[in-house]
C-alpha positions in Angstrom: 20.6 -0.7 -11.1 22.4 -3.5 -9.2 20.7 -5.6 -6.4 22.9 -3.9 -3.8 21.0 -0.6 -4.6 17.8 -2.6 -4.6 18.4 -3.8 -0.7 16.3 -0.8 0.9 13.1 -1.7 -1.2 13.9 -5.3 -0.6 13.7 -4.8 3.1 10.8 -2.3 3.2 8.7 -4.8 1.0 9.8 -7.4 3.4 8.8 -5.2 6.6 5.8 -4.0 5.2 4.5 -7.1 4.1 5.1 -8.6 7.1 3.0 -5.9 8.9 0.3 -6.7 6.2 0.0 -10.5 6.2 0.0 -10.4 10.4 -2.5 -7.8 10.3 -5.0 -9.8 7.6 -4.1 -13.0 10.2 -5.1 -10.8 13.2 -8.3 -10.1 11.3 -9.1 -13.8 10.4 -8.6 -14.7 14.3 -10.8 -11.6 15.7 -13.3 -12.3 12.6 -13.1 -16.1 11.8 -15.3 -17.6 8.9 -17.2 -20.8 9.9 -16.8 -23.6 7.5 -19.3 -23.0 4.6 -20.1 -19.7 5.5 -19.7 -16.7 3.3 -16.1 -15.4 3.6 -16.8 -11.8 4.9 -13.7 -11.3 6.6 -11.4 -11.7 3.7 -14.0 -10.1 1.3 -13.7 -7.0 3.9 -9.7 -7.5 4.1 -9.4 -7.5 0.6 -11.6 -4.2 0.1 -9.7 -2.2 2.6 -6.2 -3.1 1.1 -7.7 -1.9 -2.0 -8.9 1.3 -1.3 -6.2 2.0 0.7 -3.9 1.2 -2.4 -6.2 3.5 -4.3 -5.4 6.3 -1.6 -1.5 5.7 -1.8 -1.5 5.8 -5.5 -3.0 9.3 -5.6 -0.9 10.5 -2.7 2.5 8.6 -4.1 1.9 9.9 -7.9 -0.3 13.1 -7.9 0.3 15.3 -5.0 2.7 18.4 -5.1 5.1 16.8 -2.2 5.4 13.3 -2.7 6.0 10.7 0.0 9.8 9.6 0.5 10.2 6.9 -2.5 10.2 4.0 0.0 6.9 4.8 1.2 5.3 3.3 -1.9 7.1 0.1 -1.9 6.6 -0.5 2.0 2.7 0.2 2.1 1.9 -0.7 -1.5 3.6 -4.0 -2.3 4.4 -4.6 1.4 1.7 -3.9 3.8 -1.1 -4.1 0.8 0.2 -7.1 -0.9 0.5 -8.7 2.5 -2.9 -7.8 3.9 -4.8 -8.4 1.1 -5.0 -11.8 -0.4 -5.8 -13.5 -3.6 -5.0 -17.2 -2.6 -7.1 -17.1 0.4 -9.7 -15.7 -1.8 -9.4 -18.6 -4.1 -9.3 -21.1 -1.5 -12.4 -19.7 0.2 -14.3 -20.0 -3.6 -13.0 -23.7 -3.8 -14.3 -24.4 -0.2 -17.4 -23.2 -1.2 -17.7 -25.1 -4.3 -16.7 -28.3 -2.6 -19.6 -27.8 0.1 -22.0 -27.5 -2.7 -22.6 -24.1 -2.2 -22.6 -22.8 -5.6 -24.6 -19.7 -5.8 -22.5 -18.4 -2.4 -19.2 -19.4 -3.9 -20.2 -17.5 -7.1 -21.7 -14.6 -5.5 -18.2 -14.5 -3.6 -16.0 -14.5 -6.6 -17.7 -12.3 -8.4 -18.8 -9.7 -5.4 -15.0 -9.5 -4.5 -13.9 -8.6 -7.4 -16.2 -5.8 -8.0 -15.7 -5.0 -4.3 -12.1 -4.6 -4.9 -12.5 -2.4 -7.9 -15.2 -0.1 -6.3 -12.9 0.1 -3.3 -10.0 1.2 -5.1 -12.2 3.7 -7.3 -13.5 5.1 -3.6 -9.8 5.5 -2.4 -8.5 7.4 -5.4 -11.7 9.6 -5.8 -11.4 10.4 -1.6 -7.9 10.8 -2.0 -7.9 13.3 -4.9 -10.8 15.0 -3.4 -8.6 15.7 -0.1 -5.5 16.4 -1.8 -7.4 19.2 -4.2 -8.8 20.6 -0.9 -5.3 20.8 0.8 -3.4 22.7 -2.4 -2.7 25.9 -1.8 -4.7 28.5 -4.7 
C-alpha cells in the first residue's frame, strides 16, 4: 500500500494526537504537580489512557460490528498515544531521583507500570462484559 493510500490514516493519527496531547496538557494545567511531589496527574493520565485503549481494542477487534477502519488509528494511536506519555513519566522519575526522592521515584516507576497494565486489563474486561450483554442471543 502506497503513501497516498495511507494519507487518511496519517491525517486521523495527527488529528487524534493533537487532541490527546492537548487533553494531557490541560490535565497538567488543571492539576499541576509541585516540584518534588508525587506526579499523580501523569500517573492518572497514563492509567486512563491505558483503560481507554483496552476498551478500544475490544471494540475494534472483538465485536460483531467493528467501527470504521479509521477509528482505531484515530483513537488508539492518535488520541491515546498523544494523551499518555512515556517521556513525561521518565522525566518525572528522573526529577524525583535528582531531588533525592528515591523511594518516591521507585514507587512511581513501578506503580505506573502496574497501574497501566491493570488499567488495560480492566478496560478489556469491562468492554468484553459490555459487548457480551449487547450481543443478540
